[in-house]
C-alpha positions as CSV (number, residue, x, y, z in Angstrom):
1,M,24.1,128.8,149.1
2,R,27.7,128.0,148.9
3,R,26.9,124.4,148.0
4,Y,24.6,125.5,145.1
5,T,27.4,127.7,143.6
6,L,29.9,124.9,143.9
7,L,27.5,122.6,142.0
8,K,27.1,125.1,139.1
9,I,30.9,125.7,138.8
10,T,32.0,122.1,138.7
11,P,30.5,121.1,135.3
12,I,32.0,124.3,133.7
13,L,35.4,123.5,135.1
14,A,35.1,119.9,133.9
15,A,34.2,121.0,130.4
16,A,37.1,123.5,130.4
17,L,39.5,120.8,131.6
18,L,38.2,118.3,129.0
19,A,38.7,120.9,126.2
20,S,42.1,121.6,127.5
21,C,43.1,118.0,127.5
22,G,41.7,117.3,124.0
23,G,43.5,120.3,122.5
24,G,46.8,119.2,124.0
25,D,46.5,115.7,122.5
26,R,46.0,117.0,119.0
27,S,48.9,119.3,119.2
28,G,51.2,116.6,120.6
29,S,50.2,114.1,117.9
30,A,51.0,116.5,115.1
31,E,54.4,117.3,116.6
32,G,55.1,113.5,117.0
33,E,54.3,112.8,113.4
34,A,56.7,115.6,112.3
35,M,59.4,114.1,114.5
36,Q,58.9,110.6,113.1
37,K,59.9,111.7,109.6
38,T,63.5,110.6,109.0
39,K,65.7,113.3,107.5
40,V,67.5,112.0,104.4
41,R,69.7,113.1,101.6
42,V,69.2,111.9,98.0
43,E,71.2,111.4,94.9
44,K,69.6,111.7,91.5
45,V,70.5,108.8,89.2
46,Q,72.1,109.8,85.9
47,L,73.2,107.5,83.1
48,V,76.9,107.5,82.3
49,S,79.2,105.6,79.9
50,V,80.6,102.6,81.8
51,D,83.4,100.4,80.4
52,Q,82.2,96.8,80.6
53,I,85.4,95.4,82.2
54,S,85.4,91.8,83.6
55,T,88.3,90.4,85.6
56,F,89.3,86.7,85.6
57,T,91.9,84.9,87.7
58,A,94.6,82.8,85.9
59,T,98.1,81.3,86.1
60,V,101.0,82.2,83.9
61,E,102.1,79.2,81.8
62,A,105.1,78.5,79.5
63,D,104.3,79.0,75.8
64,Q,105.9,75.6,75.0
65,V,107.1,72.7,77.2
66,N,109.5,70.0,76.0
67,N,110.6,66.9,78.0
68,I,114.1,65.7,77.0
69,A,114.3,61.9,77.1
70,P,115.8,59.1,74.9
71,A,113.4,56.9,72.9
72,M,114.8,53.9,74.7
73,G,116.4,53.6,78.2
74,G,120.1,53.7,78.7
75,R,122.9,55.0,80.9
76,I,123.4,58.8,81.1
77,R,127.0,59.7,80.5
78,E,126.8,63.5,80.6
79,I,124.3,66.3,81.4
80,K,125.6,69.5,80.0
81,V,123.2,72.0,81.6
82,D,121.5,72.5,84.9
83,V,118.2,74.0,86.2
84,G,117.9,77.7,85.2
85,A,120.2,77.5,82.2
86,Q,119.2,79.3,79.0
87,V,119.4,76.9,76.0
88,R,119.1,77.5,72.3
89,R,117.4,75.4,69.7
90,G,119.7,72.6,68.5
91,Q,122.0,72.8,71.5
92,A,123.4,69.4,72.8
93,L,122.1,68.8,76.3
94,V,122.6,65.2,77.2
95,T,125.0,62.4,76.1
96,M,123.9,58.8,76.5
97,D,126.1,55.7,76.6
98,K,127.5,55.1,73.0
99,S,128.3,51.4,73.1
100,T,125.1,50.5,71.1
101,L,125.8,53.3,68.7
102,S,129.3,52.1,68.0
103,Q,128.1,48.6,67.3
104,Q,125.5,50.0,64.9
105,Q,128.1,52.2,63.2
106,T,130.4,49.2,62.6
107,Q,127.5,47.1,61.2
108,V,126.4,49.9,58.8
109,A,130.0,50.3,57.6
110,T,130.2,46.5,56.9
111,M,126.9,46.5,55.0
112,R,127.9,49.5,52.9
113,R,131.1,47.7,51.8
114,D,129.0,44.6,51.0
115,Y,126.6,46.6,49.0
116,E,129.4,48.2,46.9
117,R,130.7,44.7,46.2
118,Y,127.2,43.5,45.2
119,K,126.9,46.4,42.8
120,E,130.1,45.4,41.1
121,L,129.0,41.8,40.8
122,Y,125.6,42.9,39.4
123,E,127.3,45.0,36.8
124,V,129.3,41.9,35.5
125,G,126.3,39.6,35.8
126,G,127.5,37.8,39.0
127,I,124.2,38.4,40.9
128,S,120.6,39.1,40.1
129,K,118.8,42.5,40.4
130,Q,116.7,41.0,43.2
131,Q,119.8,40.2,45.3
132,L,121.2,43.7,44.8
133,D,117.8,45.3,45.8
134,Q,117.7,43.1,48.9
135,A,121.2,44.2,50.0
136,K,120.2,47.9,49.4
137,A,117.0,47.4,51.5
138,Q,119.0,45.9,54.4
139,L,121.5,48.8,54.2
140,D,118.6,51.4,54.3
141,V,117.1,49.7,57.4
142,A,120.5,49.7,59.2
143,E,121.2,53.4,58.3
144,Y,117.8,54.4,59.6
145,A,118.5,52.5,62.9
146,L,121.9,54.2,63.1
147,N,120.3,57.7,62.7
148,N,117.8,56.9,65.4
149,L,120.5,55.7,67.7
150,D,122.5,58.8,67.0
151,E,119.6,61.1,67.9
152,N,119.0,59.2,71.1
153,T,122.7,59.2,72.1
154,T,123.2,63.0,71.8
155,L,120.0,64.7,73.0
156,T,119.5,68.2,71.7
157,S,116.9,70.9,72.5
158,P,114.1,71.3,69.9
159,M,113.5,75.0,71.0
160,S,115.1,77.9,72.8
161,G,114.1,78.3,76.4
162,V,115.1,77.7,80.0
163,V,115.8,74.5,81.9
164,T,113.1,74.1,84.6
165,A,113.7,70.5,85.8
166,R,116.5,68.0,86.0
167,N,115.6,64.5,87.3
168,Y,118.9,62.5,86.9
169,D,122.7,62.8,87.4
170,P,125.4,61.4,85.1
171,G,125.7,57.6,85.6
172,D,122.0,57.1,86.2
173,M,119.8,54.9,84.1
174,A,117.2,56.9,82.3
175,G,113.7,55.7,83.3
176,Q,110.1,56.9,83.2
177,F,110.9,60.5,84.0
178,P,112.4,63.0,81.4
179,I,116.0,63.8,82.0
180,L,115.4,67.5,81.5
181,T,112.4,69.8,81.0
182,I,112.8,72.9,78.8
183,E,110.2,75.7,78.8
184,S,109.8,78.5,76.3
185,I,108.9,81.7,78.2
186,N,109.0,84.3,75.6
187,P,106.2,84.8,75.0
188,V,104.2,83.3,77.9
189,K,100.6,82.3,77.8
190,V,97.8,82.9,80.4
191,K,94.9,80.6,80.3
192,V,91.5,81.8,81.7
193,N,88.0,80.3,82.0
194,V,85.6,82.9,80.7
195,S,81.8,82.9,81.5
196,E,79.7,81.6,78.7
197,S,77.7,84.9,78.5
198,Y,80.8,86.4,76.9
199,Y,81.3,83.7,74.3
200,S,80.2,85.8,71.3
201,Q,82.2,88.8,72.5
202,V,85.7,87.2,72.8
203,V,87.6,87.2,69.5
204,K,91.1,86.1,68.5
205,G,93.5,89.0,68.7
206,M,91.4,90.9,71.3
207,A,93.6,93.1,73.5
208,V,93.5,92.3,77.2
209,E,95.4,93.5,80.4
210,V,97.2,91.1,82.6
211,L,98.1,92.1,86.2
212,V,100.6,90.0,88.1
213,D,100.6,89.9,91.9
214,A,104.2,88.7,92.3
215,L,105.4,91.9,90.5
216,A,103.4,94.3,92.7
217,G,100.4,94.3,90.4
218,E,102.4,95.3,87.4
219,L,100.3,95.6,84.2
220,F,101.2,93.7,81.0
221,Q,99.5,93.9,77.6
222,G,98.4,90.7,75.9
223,N,96.2,89.4,73.1
224,V,93.8,86.5,72.8
225,S,95.6,83.7,70.9
226,L,93.3,80.8,71.2
227,I,89.6,80.3,72.0
228,Y,88.5,76.7,72.8
229,P,85.5,75.5,70.8
230,T,83.8,73.7,73.7
231,L,82.2,74.9,77.0
232,D,82.3,73.2,80.4
233,P,78.7,72.0,81.1
234,V,79.3,72.2,84.9
235,S,80.9,75.7,85.3
236,H,79.5,77.1,82.1
237,T,82.8,78.6,81.1
238,F,85.1,78.2,78.1
239,P,89.0,78.3,78.1
240,V,90.8,81.2,76.5
241,E,94.6,81.4,76.0
242,I,96.3,84.8,76.0
243,S,99.8,85.5,74.7
244,V,101.9,88.0,76.6
245,K,105.3,89.2,75.4
246,N,108.1,88.5,77.9
247,S,111.4,89.6,76.3
248,D,112.9,90.4,79.7
249,Q,111.6,87.1,81.1
250,R,110.2,88.7,84.3
251,L,107.0,86.7,83.9
252,R,107.5,83.1,85.1
253,P,105.3,80.0,84.8
254,G,103.2,79.5,87.9
255,M,102.7,83.2,88.8
256,F,99.2,84.2,89.8
257,A,97.6,86.7,87.4
258,R,94.4,88.7,86.9
259,V,93.1,89.2,83.4
260,R,91.0,92.2,82.6
261,M,88.8,92.1,79.4
262,N,87.0,95.1,78.1
263,F,83.7,94.2,76.4
264,G,82.8,97.7,75.3
265,T,80.8,100.6,76.8
266,N,77.2,100.7,78.1
267,E,75.0,103.6,79.4
268,R,74.3,102.6,83.0
269,P,73.3,104.3,86.3
270,L,76.4,104.9,88.5
271,L,75.5,105.2,92.2
272,S,77.4,106.0,95.4
273,D,78.2,102.9,97.4
274,R,76.7,104.5,100.5
275,A,73.3,104.1,99.0
276,V,73.6,100.3,98.5
277,L,72.6,98.0,101.4
278,K,72.9,94.2,101.8
279,Q,69.9,92.1,102.7
280,V,70.5,90.2,105.9
281,G,70.6,86.5,105.3
282,S,71.0,86.7,101.5
283,N,73.2,88.2,98.9
284,D,70.6,90.6,97.6
285,R,71.5,94.3,97.4
286,Y,68.9,97.0,97.7
287,V,68.4,100.8,97.9
288,F,65.7,103.2,99.0
289,V,64.2,105.4,96.3
290,E,62.5,108.6,97.5
291,R,59.2,109.0,95.8
292,D,56.4,111.4,96.9
293,G,58.0,111.8,100.3
294,K,58.3,108.1,101.0
295,A,61.2,105.6,101.0
296,I,60.6,102.8,98.5
297,Y,62.5,99.5,98.9
298,T,64.1,98.6,95.6
299,L,66.2,95.6,94.7
300,V,69.2,96.3,92.4
301,Q,71.7,94.2,90.5
302,L,75.3,95.5,90.8
303,G,77.9,95.6,88.0
304,I,81.5,96.7,88.4
305,R,82.8,99.0,91.1
306,I,84.4,102.3,90.0
307,D,86.2,104.1,92.9
308,D,83.3,104.7,95.5
309,K,80.5,104.0,93.1
310,Y,78.6,101.0,91.7
311,E,77.4,100.4,88.3
312,I,73.7,99.4,88.5
313,I,72.7,96.8,85.9
314,E,69.0,96.5,87.0
315,G,66.6,98.2,89.4
316,L,67.0,101.9,88.7
317,N,66.1,104.4,86.0
318,D,67.5,107.7,84.9
319,G,66.2,110.4,87.2
320,D,65.4,108.2,90.3
321,R,66.1,109.9,93.6
322,V,68.1,107.4,95.7
323,I,68.6,107.9,99.4
324,V,72.3,108.0,100.2
325,H,72.2,109.3,103.8
326,G,69.8,108.3,106.5
327,N,68.9,105.0,104.8
328,T,70.2,102.4,107.3
329,N,67.0,102.1,109.5
330,L,64.4,102.8,106.9
331,I,61.5,100.4,106.1
332,D,59.5,100.3,102.9
333,G,56.9,103.0,102.6
334,V,58.0,105.1,105.6
335,E,57.7,108.9,105.2
336,V,61.0,110.8,104.9
337,E,62.0,114.4,104.7
338,V,64.6,115.3,102.1
339,V,67.2,117.8,103.2
340,E,70.0,119.4,101.1
């Protein structure tokens, strides 16, 4: 009797246990799915006005450079200035040996006296007009040579500026190097290579900003003074010269500079830098857009950075909901839960 009762109870218990096990699995599965959803925060994309500023590196250069040297070699008798000296236009800087000049001065003086005598003879019919003209031509050639010697004996500065190099001392023979180098540094010029995509946007007179590292990033105002007409086929850039006033001469040739050019304003998405991720093994940047409860992998092209935000050139539209928190371990299409 006991055995029969046990056989009847066992299937019932088995069914109860089976039902109990099945109900537990469904409840656990639903709870697991809820736990798998990553909690994220989103930022709604809005279009804002963004200044299209591009920065280029450059070096400060002198506005003009002049090398002081005689047209022909000779011995240097005196150098009147040294490196760092301020010089003015027309100032005598170097005196060369004058022996050749003295000889030429004597020869010209003799030829002038001869010419005056020839004129007197011509007036009384003692010589022909041809002989007089020949004497005058010889005198003109000698005077031209004298003027040339005079210019190359006392060397003057053709411009105002500062002496930046001195290659000889008095008594040396002038050779292949200039005796002095004079540079005009008010104004100075900054030469930059600009990407060809901006070729139609750069115009002469355009205002730019110049930042100089050597002066603690001090900002100077400049203007485009020259645009080169050809582009480099390798780098796809074109040279642009910028003139910067330098009345206090704080800017010096050779200083490193950064040039900022403003190419107008565009309406672009501006997004928190926390939302932007870098693709491993490449230079691609991407974000996750929340759409219908899912994280959608989206490639973006970045523009300029403004404080803690990036300008987005391509990839996002006005109104997109971009995940800014909880985005580091997401995969494309995974379900997410948006929290405030």
